[in-house]
Kinemage of the C-alpha trace (Angstrom):
@kinemage 1
@onewidth
@group {chain A} dominant
@subgroup {mainchain}
@vectorlist {calphas} color= white
{ca met a 1} P 54.081 -56.231 -25.465
{ca thr a 2} L 50.518 -55.845 -24.210
{ca glu a 3} L 50.567 -52.228 -25.400
{ca gln a 4} L 51.489 -53.374 -28.916
{ca val a 5} L 48.225 -55.300 -29.303
{ca ser a 6} L 46.094 -53.250 -31.701
{ca ala a 7} L 42.304 -52.982 -31.812
{ca gln a 8} L 42.599 -51.677 -35.390
{ca glu a 9} L 44.659 -54.693 -36.446
{ca leu a 10} L 42.200 -57.050 -34.773
{ca glu a 11} L 39.320 -55.410 -36.655
{ca arg a 12} L 41.215 -55.758 -39.943
{ca leu a 13} L 41.730 -59.452 -39.252
{ca val a 14} L 38.098 -60.092 -38.320
{ca arg a 15} L 36.866 -58.304 -41.435
{ca gly a 16} L 39.312 -60.342 -43.476
{ca leu a 17} L 37.865 -63.562 -42.071
{ca val a 18} L 34.292 -62.413 -42.696
{ca ser a 19} L 35.120 -61.637 -46.349
{ca phe a 20} L 35.149 -65.364 -47.155
{ca glu a 21} L 31.326 -65.417 -46.651
{ca thr a 22} L 31.416 -68.796 -44.921
{ca arg a 23} L 34.178 -70.719 -43.192
{ca his a 24} L 32.088 -73.814 -42.621
{ca ser a 25} L 34.334 -76.856 -42.318
{ca leu a 26} L 32.478 -78.588 -45.186
{ca ser a 27} L 32.564 -75.540 -47.486
{ca thr a 28} L 34.678 -75.268 -50.617
{ca val a 29} L 38.454 -75.602 -50.562
{ca lys a 30} L 38.837 -74.826 -54.283
{ca asp a 31} L 37.484 -71.273 -54.477
{ca lys a 32} L 40.243 -68.696 -53.903
{ca lys a 33} L 37.868 -66.099 -52.447
{ca lys a 34} L 35.211 -68.081 -50.584
{ca gly a 35} L 35.040 -70.930 -48.119
{ca ile a 36} L 37.257 -72.598 -45.566
{ca gly a 37} L 40.090 -73.357 -47.980
{ca ala a 38} L 40.598 -69.700 -48.896
{ca ala a 39} L 40.261 -68.685 -45.246
{ca arg a 40} L 42.949 -71.148 -44.156
{ca asn a 41} L 45.336 -69.919 -46.841
{ca trp a 42} L 44.680 -66.312 -45.814
{ca ala a 43} L 45.362 -67.113 -42.149
{ca gln a 44} L 48.578 -68.872 -43.132
{ca ala a 45} L 49.692 -65.808 -45.142
{ca glu a 46} L 48.946 -63.516 -42.169
{ca met a 47} L 50.990 -65.725 -39.859
{ca glu a 48} L 53.826 -65.863 -42.382
{ca lys a 49} L 54.015 -62.061 -42.176
{ca ala a 50} L 54.657 -62.488 -38.452
{ca ala a 51} L 57.158 -65.274 -39.049
{ca ala a 52} L 59.175 -62.997 -41.345
{ca thr a 53} L 60.026 -60.851 -38.297
{ca ser a 54} L 61.117 -63.752 -36.076
{ca gly a 55} L 64.649 -64.295 -37.335
{ca gly a 56} L 63.748 -67.768 -38.557
{ca arg a 57} L 62.401 -69.000 -35.214
{ca met a 58} L 58.732 -69.057 -36.278
{ca thr a 59} L 57.480 -71.558 -38.839
{ca val a 60} L 53.967 -71.726 -40.300
{ca thr a 61} L 52.180 -74.833 -41.582
{ca gln a 62} L 48.754 -76.258 -42.274
{ca asp a 63} L 48.550 -79.448 -40.247
{ca arg a 64} L 46.198 -81.554 -42.364
{ca tyr a 65} L 44.134 -84.477 -41.095
{ca thr a 66} L 41.216 -86.548 -42.349
{ca val a 67} L 37.938 -86.690 -40.445
{ca lys a 68} L 35.924 -89.830 -41.090
{ca ala a 69} L 32.183 -89.685 -41.731
{ca asp a 70} L 30.402 -89.935 -38.388
{ca gly a 71} L 26.756 -90.076 -39.425
{ca arg a 72} L 26.089 -86.822 -37.587
{ca arg a 73} L 27.911 -83.641 -38.596
{ca ile a 74} L 30.391 -85.224 -41.020
{ca pro a 75} L 28.402 -86.807 -43.900
{ca gln a 76} L 31.487 -88.058 -45.753
{ca asp a 77} L 35.228 -88.244 -45.151
{ca val a 78} L 36.752 -84.771 -45.330
{ca glu a 79} L 40.243 -83.327 -45.091
{ca met a 80} L 40.629 -80.491 -42.593
{ca ala a 81} L 43.632 -78.475 -41.469
{ca asn a 82} L 44.787 -76.484 -38.460
{ca val a 83} L 46.821 -73.401 -39.359
{ca met a 84} L 49.773 -73.330 -36.972
{ca ala a 85} L 52.573 -70.875 -36.280
{ca thr a 86} L 55.267 -72.348 -34.031
{ca leu a 87} L 57.629 -69.931 -32.270
{ca lys a 88} L 60.536 -72.141 -31.313
{ca gly a 89} L 62.031 -71.599 -27.875
{ca thr a 90} L 65.577 -70.238 -27.697
{ca asp a 91} L 66.767 -72.776 -25.087
{ca pro a 92} L 67.460 -76.152 -26.759
{ca asn a 93} L 67.134 -77.848 -23.366
{ca asp a 94} L 63.693 -76.349 -22.706
{ca asp a 95} L 61.052 -78.737 -24.019
{ca arg a 96} L 58.001 -76.879 -22.697
{ca val a 97} L 55.174 -76.071 -25.115
{ca phe a 98} L 52.351 -73.551 -24.713
{ca ile a 99} L 49.347 -73.449 -27.074
{ca val a 100} L 46.920 -70.600 -27.733
{ca ser a 101} L 43.995 -71.271 -30.073
{ca gly a 102} L 40.844 -69.948 -31.722
{ca his a 103} L 38.648 -71.842 -34.192
{ca ile a 104} L 38.624 -70.590 -37.761
{ca asp a 105} L 35.415 -72.347 -38.879
{ca ser a 106} L 31.951 -70.738 -38.704
{ca arg a 107} L 28.338 -71.941 -38.906
{ca asn a 108} L 24.696 -70.977 -39.473
{ca thr a 109} L 21.597 -72.036 -37.540
{ca asp a 110} L 21.742 -75.335 -39.443
{ca val a 111} L 25.147 -76.760 -38.560
{ca met a 112} L 25.140 -78.695 -41.844
{ca asp a 113} L 24.629 -75.613 -44.057
{ca ala a 114} L 27.981 -75.390 -45.830
{ca lys a 115} L 26.949 -72.832 -48.471
{ca gly a 116} L 24.880 -70.139 -46.755
{ca lys a 117} L 26.561 -67.002 -45.470
{ca ala a 118} L 28.107 -67.553 -42.039
{ca pro a 119} L 30.252 -64.478 -41.314
{ca gly a 120} L 31.451 -65.698 -37.902
{ca ala a 121} L 32.885 -62.338 -36.866
{ca asn a 122} L 32.733 -63.072 -33.151
{ca asp a 123} L 32.301 -66.875 -33.240
{ca asp a 124} L 35.121 -67.346 -33.640
{ca gly a 125} L 36.633 -64.645 -35.804
{ca ser a 126} L 37.483 -62.805 -32.586
{ca gly a 127} L 39.477 -65.727 -31.168
{ca thr a 128} L 41.165 -66.444 -34.495
{ca ala a 129} L 42.135 -62.779 -34.916
{ca ala a 130} L 43.523 -62.784 -31.371
{ca val a 131} L 45.745 -65.768 -32.199
{ca ile a 132} L 47.110 -64.118 -35.358
{ca glu a 133} L 47.659 -60.819 -33.536
{ca leu a 134} L 49.490 -62.621 -30.729
{ca ala a 135} L 51.755 -64.221 -33.315
{ca arg a 136} L 52.456 -60.797 -34.843
{ca val a 137} L 53.417 -59.185 -31.545
{ca met a 138} L 55.303 -62.109 -29.996
{ca ala a 139} L 57.255 -63.281 -33.078
{ca arg a 140} L 59.879 -60.609 -32.535
{ca gln a 141} L 60.509 -61.620 -28.917
{ca gln a 142} L 62.614 -64.460 -27.541
{ca phe a 143} L 61.283 -67.046 -25.108
{ca pro a 144} L 63.129 -70.101 -23.746
{ca ala a 145} L 60.011 -72.252 -24.267
{ca thr a 146} L 58.018 -72.895 -27.455
{ca ile a 147} L 54.676 -71.192 -28.166
{ca ile a 148} L 52.230 -72.519 -30.768
{ca phe a 149} L 49.588 -70.187 -32.209
{ca val a 150} L 46.867 -72.257 -33.871
{ca cys a 151} L 43.707 -71.516 -35.869
{ca val a 152} L 41.762 -74.727 -35.349
{ca gln a 153} L 39.262 -76.112 -37.853
{ca gly a 154} L 36.253 -78.336 -37.191
{ca glu a 155} L 35.088 -76.958 -33.848
{ca glu a 156} L 31.473 -76.528 -34.892
{ca gln a 157} L 31.330 -80.024 -36.404
{ca gly a 158} L 32.630 -81.755 -33.269
{ca leu a 159} L 35.921 -80.269 -31.971
{ca tyr a 160} L 37.817 -82.230 -34.614
{ca gly a 161} L 40.813 -79.929 -35.006
{ca ala a 162} L 41.374 -79.781 -31.268
{ca lys a 163} L 41.007 -83.565 -30.985
{ca his a 164} L 43.608 -84.027 -33.708
{ca leu a 165} L 46.061 -81.627 -32.063
{ca ala a 166} L 45.569 -83.068 -28.570
{ca glu a 167} L 46.115 -86.591 -29.920
{ca arg a 168} L 49.227 -85.447 -31.750
{ca ala a 169} L 50.604 -83.797 -28.607
{ca lys a 170} L 49.974 -87.027 -26.700
{ca gln a 171} L 51.477 -89.307 -29.331
{ca glu a 172} L 54.569 -87.122 -29.795
{ca asn a 173} L 55.059 -86.710 -26.022
{ca trp a 174} L 54.939 -82.929 -26.037
{ca asn a 175} L 55.617 -81.349 -22.668
{ca leu a 176} L 52.461 -79.284 -23.100
{ca val a 177} L 52.262 -77.086 -20.011
{ca ala a 178} L 49.159 -75.035 -20.836
{ca met a 179} L 46.526 -74.658 -23.548
{ca leu a 180} L 44.521 -71.414 -23.828
{ca asn a 181} L 41.362 -71.658 -25.937
{ca asn a 182} L 39.767 -68.380 -27.047
{ca asp a 183} L 36.216 -68.810 -28.310
{ca met a 184} L 33.977 -65.731 -28.620
{ca ile a 185} L 35.915 -62.933 -26.941
{ca gly a 186} L 34.437 -59.889 -28.696
{ca asn a 187} L 30.788 -59.385 -27.779
{ca ser a 188} L 30.136 -56.909 -24.973
{ca phe a 189} L 26.341 -56.549 -25.279
{ca ser a 190} L 23.877 -59.334 -24.457
{ca asp a 191} L 20.391 -59.670 -25.839
{ca glu a 192} L 17.448 -60.139 -23.449
{ca thr a 193} L 19.282 -58.728 -20.417
{ca asn a 194} L 20.591 -55.669 -22.312
{ca leu a 195} L 23.827 -55.783 -20.334
{ca lys a 196} L 26.816 -53.994 -21.829
{ca asp a 197} L 30.163 -54.786 -20.270
{ca asn a 198} L 33.633 -54.875 -21.804
{ca thr a 199} L 35.421 -54.856 -18.452
{ca arg a 200} L 34.906 -58.500 -17.497
{ca val a 201} L 35.758 -61.798 -19.164
{ca arg a 202} L 35.113 -65.411 -18.145
{ca ile a 203} L 37.695 -68.160 -17.780
{ca phe a 204} L 36.313 -71.689 -17.570
{ca ser a 205} L 38.413 -74.415 -15.938
{ca glu a 206} L 37.751 -77.976 -14.868
{ca gly a 207} L 37.755 -78.775 -11.144
{ca val a 208} L 37.908 -82.559 -11.045
{ca pro a 209} L 40.327 -83.631 -13.825
{ca ala a 210} L 38.733 -85.475 -16.730
{ca val a 211} L 41.402 -88.196 -16.455
{ca glu a 212} L 41.360 -88.521 -12.681
{ca thr a 213} L 42.656 -91.902 -11.482
{ca pro a 214} L 41.342 -93.666 -8.353
{ca glu a 215} L 44.544 -92.643 -6.555
{ca met a 216} L 44.045 -88.998 -7.593
{ca ala a 217} L 40.429 -89.130 -6.453
{ca ala a 218} L 41.390 -90.545 -3.067
{ca leu a 219} L 43.985 -87.793 -2.563
{ca arg a 220} L 41.560 -85.094 -3.668
{ca lys a 221} L 38.902 -86.298 -1.245
{ca ser a 222} L 41.292 -86.622 1.694
{ca thr a 223} L 42.847 -83.167 1.217
{ca gly a 224} L 39.814 -81.210 -0.024
{ca gly a 225} L 41.455 -80.492 -3.367
{ca glu a 226} L 38.315 -80.150 -5.480
{ca asn a 227} L 39.234 -76.566 -6.359
{ca asp a 228} L 42.932 -77.087 -7.036
{ca ser a 229} L 43.253 -78.853 -10.382
{ca arg a 230} L 46.068 -77.750 -12.680
{ca ser a 231} L 43.539 -76.072 -14.971
{ca arg a 232} L 42.164 -74.105 -12.066
{ca gln a 233} L 45.704 -73.021 -11.156
{ca leu a 234} L 46.120 -71.786 -14.733
{ca ala a 235} L 42.858 -69.829 -14.497
{ca arg a 236} L 44.006 -68.182 -11.261
{ca tyr a 237} L 47.350 -67.390 -12.877
{ca met a 238} L 45.596 -65.672 -15.787
{ca lys a 239} L 43.492 -63.624 -13.379
{ca glu a 240} L 46.637 -62.434 -11.583
{ca met a 241} L 48.459 -61.605 -14.835
{ca thr a 242} L 45.433 -59.684 -16.067
{ca ser a 243} L 45.229 -57.571 -12.932
{ca arg a 244} L 48.940 -56.867 -13.286
{ca tyr a 245} L 49.169 -56.018 -16.997
{ca val a 246} L 45.726 -55.231 -18.478
{ca pro a 247} L 43.891 -52.180 -17.086
{ca gln a 248} L 40.087 -52.130 -17.008
{ca leu a 249} L 39.698 -55.889 -17.380
{ca glu a 250} L 38.586 -58.254 -14.643
{ca val a 251} L 38.766 -62.024 -14.977
{ca val a 252} L 35.707 -63.841 -13.648
{ca leu a 253} L 36.646 -67.396 -12.655
{ca asn a 254} L 33.873 -69.744 -13.752
{ca tyr a 255} L 34.064 -73.073 -11.947
{ca arg a 256} L 32.807 -75.151 -14.847
{ca thr a 257} L 34.695 -76.840 -17.654
{ca asp a 258} L 32.579 -74.751 -20.045
{ca arg a 259} L 29.169 -73.106 -20.241
{ca phe a 260} L 26.172 -75.113 -19.038
{ca leu a 261} L 26.123 -78.439 -20.937
{ca arg a 262} L 28.433 -77.037 -23.629
{ca gly a 263} L 32.060 -77.516 -24.664
{ca gly a 264} L 34.935 -76.108 -26.691
{ca asp a 265} L 38.367 -76.800 -28.117
{ca his a 266} L 40.004 -76.983 -24.684
{ca thr a 267} L 37.869 -80.042 -23.862
{ca pro a 268} L 39.880 -82.630 -25.877
{ca phe a 269} L 43.063 -81.365 -24.220
{ca ser a 270} L 41.543 -81.777 -20.755
{ca gln a 271} L 40.378 -85.252 -21.747
{ca ala a 272} L 43.945 -86.069 -22.836
{ca gly a 273} L 45.270 -85.027 -19.423
{ca phe a 274} L 46.617 -81.593 -20.362
{ca thr a 275} L 46.101 -78.311 -18.515
{ca ala a 276} L 43.554 -76.324 -20.526
{ca ile a 277} L 41.063 -73.476 -20.071
{ca arg a 278} L 38.517 -71.553 -22.127
{ca val a 279} L 38.389 -67.771 -22.449
{ca cys a 280} L 34.911 -66.442 -23.299
{ca glu a 281} L 33.154 -63.092 -23.271
{ca met a 282} L 31.119 -62.226 -20.184
{ca asn a 283} L 27.817 -61.723 -22.033
{ca glu a 284} L 26.754 -63.714 -25.090
{ca asn a 285} L 24.300 -62.426 -27.679
{ca tyr a 286} L 22.162 -65.164 -29.193
{ca gln a 287} L 20.760 -62.879 -31.908
{ca tyr a 288} L 24.190 -63.053 -33.539
{ca gln a 289} L 25.471 -66.482 -32.495
{ca his a 290} L 24.686 -69.466 -34.780
{ca gln a 291} L 22.101 -67.418 -36.696
{ca asn a 292} L 21.241 -67.273 -40.374
{ca val a 293} L 21.828 -63.807 -41.807
{ca arg a 294} L 18.395 -62.135 -41.991
{ca thr a 295} L 16.202 -59.292 -40.746
{ca glu a 296} L 13.197 -60.389 -38.719
{ca asn a 297} L 10.824 -58.225 -36.650
{ca gly a 298} L 13.227 -55.337 -37.046
{ca ile a 299} L 16.172 -57.344 -35.693
{ca asn a 300} L 19.293 -57.880 -37.816
{ca tyr a 301} L 20.463 -61.416 -37.155
{ca gly a 302} L 23.947 -62.613 -38.056
{ca asp a 303} L 27.476 -62.561 -36.682
{ca phe a 304} L 28.910 -59.429 -38.320
{ca pro a 305} L 31.933 -57.218 -37.435
{ca glu a 306} L 29.585 -54.342 -36.584
{ca his a 307} L 28.534 -56.301 -33.493
{ca val a 308} L 32.092 -56.859 -32.259
{ca asp a 309} L 33.654 -54.608 -29.605
{ca phe a 310} L 37.246 -54.468 -30.818
{ca glu a 311} L 38.546 -52.647 -27.759
{ca tyr a 312} L 37.204 -55.587 -25.753
{ca val a 313} L 38.962 -58.035 -28.102
{ca arg a 314} L 42.154 -56.040 -27.622
{ca lys a 315} L 42.016 -56.351 -23.850
{ca asn a 316} L 41.251 -60.062 -24.002
{ca thr a 317} L 44.117 -60.588 -26.450
{ca ala a 318} L 46.451 -58.679 -24.140
{ca met a 319} L 45.363 -60.951 -21.294
{ca asn a 320} L 46.444 -63.983 -23.318
{ca leu a 321} L 49.737 -62.304 -24.152
{ca ala a 322} L 50.561 -61.430 -20.544
{ca thr a 323} L 49.873 -65.009 -19.493
{ca leu a 324} L 51.790 -66.674 -22.331
{ca ala a 325} L 54.796 -64.369 -22.062
{ca asn a 326} L 55.153 -64.792 -18.301
{ca leu a 327} L 54.816 -68.563 -18.487
{ca ala a 328} L 57.209 -68.942 -21.426
{ca leu a 329} L 59.843 -66.749 -19.707
{ca ala a 330} L 59.441 -68.319 -16.255
{ca pro a 331} L 61.470 -71.243 -14.884
{ca tyr a 332} L 60.018 -74.745 -14.894
{ca ser a 333} L 57.700 -75.455 -11.980
{ca pro a 334} L 59.276 -76.930 -8.810
{ca glu a 335} L 59.277 -80.720 -8.515
{ca glu a 336} L 58.182 -83.192 -5.835
{ca val a 337} L 56.369 -80.513 -3.856
{ca gly a 338} L 55.129 -81.908 -0.570
{ca val a 339} L 53.709 -81.008 2.813
{ca val a 340} L 55.167 -82.946 5.751
{ca thr a 341} L 52.486 -84.882 7.652
{ca ser a 342} L 54.615 -87.132 9.874
{ca asn a 343} L 53.768 -85.126 13.009
{ca leu a 344} L 50.683 -83.393 14.339
{ca thr a 345} L 51.551 -79.701 14.417
{ca asn a 346} L 49.960 -76.296 14.043
{ca lys a 347} L 52.767 -75.280 11.710
{ca thr a 348} L 53.127 -76.266 8.049
{ca glu a 349} L 56.393 -77.648 6.683
{ca leu a 350} L 56.804 -77.626 2.889
{ca arg a 351} L 59.557 -79.293 0.873
{ca trp a 352} L 60.324 -79.462 -2.842
{ca lys a 353} L 63.106 -79.870 -5.374
{ca ala a 354} L 64.457 -77.375 -7.860
{ca pro a 355} L 63.346 -78.055 -11.459
{ca ala a 356} L 65.682 -80.457 -13.220
{ca lys a 357} L 65.555 -78.536 -16.515
{ca gly a 358} L 65.911 -74.939 -17.614
{ca glu a 359} L 67.380 -72.020 -15.739
{ca arg a 360} L 67.724 -72.352 -11.994
{ca pro a 361} L 65.057 -70.259 -10.240
{ca ala a 362} L 66.138 -67.198 -8.299
{ca gly a 363} L 63.704 -68.303 -5.609
{ca tyr a 364} L 60.225 -69.564 -4.906
{ca tyr a 365} L 56.870 -68.170 -3.851
{ca ile a 366} L 54.835 -69.978 -1.251
{ca leu a 367} L 51.199 -69.284 -2.110
{ca met a 368} L 48.587 -69.408 0.597
{ca arg a 369} L 44.831 -68.894 0.868
{ca glu a 370} L 41.984 -69.691 3.211
{ca thr a 371} L 39.966 -72.765 2.232
{ca ser a 372} L 36.982 -70.614 1.204
{ca ser a 373} L 38.983 -68.215 -0.973
{ca pro a 374} L 38.978 -68.552 -4.789
{ca met a 375} L 42.340 -66.772 -5.185
{ca trp a 376} L 45.750 -67.012 -3.559
{ca glu a 377} L 45.837 -64.365 -0.826
{ca lys a 378} L 49.445 -64.351 0.363
{ca lys a 379} L 52.808 -64.808 -1.397
{ca ile a 380} L 55.879 -65.558 0.706
{ca tyr a 381} L 59.284 -65.452 -0.985
{ca val a 382} L 61.961 -68.015 -0.047
{ca glu a 383} L 65.267 -68.966 -1.640
{ca gly a 384} L 65.716 -72.506 -0.352
{ca thr a 385} L 63.715 -75.646 -1.078
{ca thr a 386} L 62.084 -76.039 2.315
{ca thr a 387} L 60.221 -73.768 4.672
{ca thr a 388} L 58.116 -73.961 7.820
{ca leu a 389} L 55.223 -71.544 8.155
{ca pro a 390} L 53.361 -70.541 11.335
{ca tyr a 391} L 50.021 -71.457 9.731
{ca ser a 392} L 48.098 -74.711 10.036
{ca lys a 393} L 47.606 -76.889 6.962
{ca asp a 394} L 44.156 -77.618 8.391
{ca asn a 395} L 43.063 -74.020 7.808
{ca tyr a 396} L 44.813 -73.019 4.564
{ca phe a 397} L 45.685 -74.290 1.116
{ca phe a 398} L 49.282 -73.934 -0.072
{ca ala a 399} L 51.211 -74.128 -3.348
{ca val a 400} L 54.755 -73.442 -4.530
{ca gln a 401} L 55.885 -71.706 -7.714
{ca ala a 402} L 59.358 -70.982 -9.074
{ca val a 403} L 60.343 -67.416 -9.981
{ca asp a 404} L 63.284 -65.945 -11.901
{ca ala a 405} L 65.237 -62.783 -11.112
{ca glu a 406} L 62.904 -60.676 -13.298
{ca gly a 407} L 59.777 -61.891 -11.511
{ca his a 408} L 58.393 -64.361 -14.078
{ca glu a 409} L 56.519 -67.069 -12.155
{ca ser a 410} L 55.829 -70.671 -13.083
{ca leu a 411} L 52.456 -72.289 -12.623
{ca pro a 412} L 51.898 -73.200 -8.948
{ca val a 413} L 52.186 -76.784 -7.737
{ca val a 414} L 49.943 -77.976 -4.904
{ca pro a 415} L 51.845 -80.133 -2.386
{ca arg a 416} L 51.235 -83.818 -1.837
{ca pro a 417} L 51.413 -85.349 1.640
{ca leu a 418} L 54.912 -86.440 2.711
{ca arg a 419} L 55.679 -88.810 5.578
């Protein structure tokens, strides 16, 4: 599947998005060729092409919602919509949901300028194109779990589309396992530093959960778990899948929720208690990002397709695909994972239960790393639901993940202390 992702198709999609001149969330919804309304309809039509190949398992909708005037970036009540393609899982007993998103809206230097040209080729035409391309490639495949491909509106005005979707997932009790937000994944050349690099990409993940309870905080402090949130496990998982399936691309784990003092569409999901990360290019170019289209001192400002590295977008899209496909094919994660602490010992005893839903795992991987290591360093395969390792829990971190006979692994679960 990763080899089916097309740089040419991604370029076609980005140029299609740019053709609407502006996709500002407050722009026209009546013009058939300009503005956010036309862009949403176009994205829906592109996703419906993918759905036509799914055998009826993919459905496409515009999930509409009203954003109330906030006195800041929303001057009056406005209807927005997220364009969503839902690829229903083939197992009726599998209630897991995975979301991949990019934001369809664009902006100028003035975030309230709803009429000026705002091409938004990279921010976030690249992420939106990736979502549509993922839908195209994955629609023809079968996964036990459900995958939702969503072009979110309202990011630049205050993450409104993501807030709406996170609230909906919470209210409807979705078993949302992971949310992948792709925002600016196509620029490989930075201004000022003149760095050019399409071989590295950043993944941002929260360390301390946004909804951490006092009990969670106490456990984190007593076990040294500051670097083992569920979002951080997802980021590590993506790095491993990328090294396995996407040549010439290295994931750089960034231990922040987002860039310095900034945020994105994954943030509302983290705040709602879901596992979410942000994918972002390694080097940003501020001559193109949030800039009015103009030429000044010999510099062409504006976020145009000519500045996008589509081979880079292809690799980043393939990274998303490898992660989503492995997770959606894998068994549920093991349950009640614990490390026995009833005795002082230099060995580590781990116990867990098989997942109550979905296919029974073929076995489990025990993951292990030194306390100073950012990545899991050792994988030990076992077929039971308990094991004792000749390594001290004082010196290593551990986790357990379920695996099927084809090698698809669930997200890891860090053990809790057991008496």
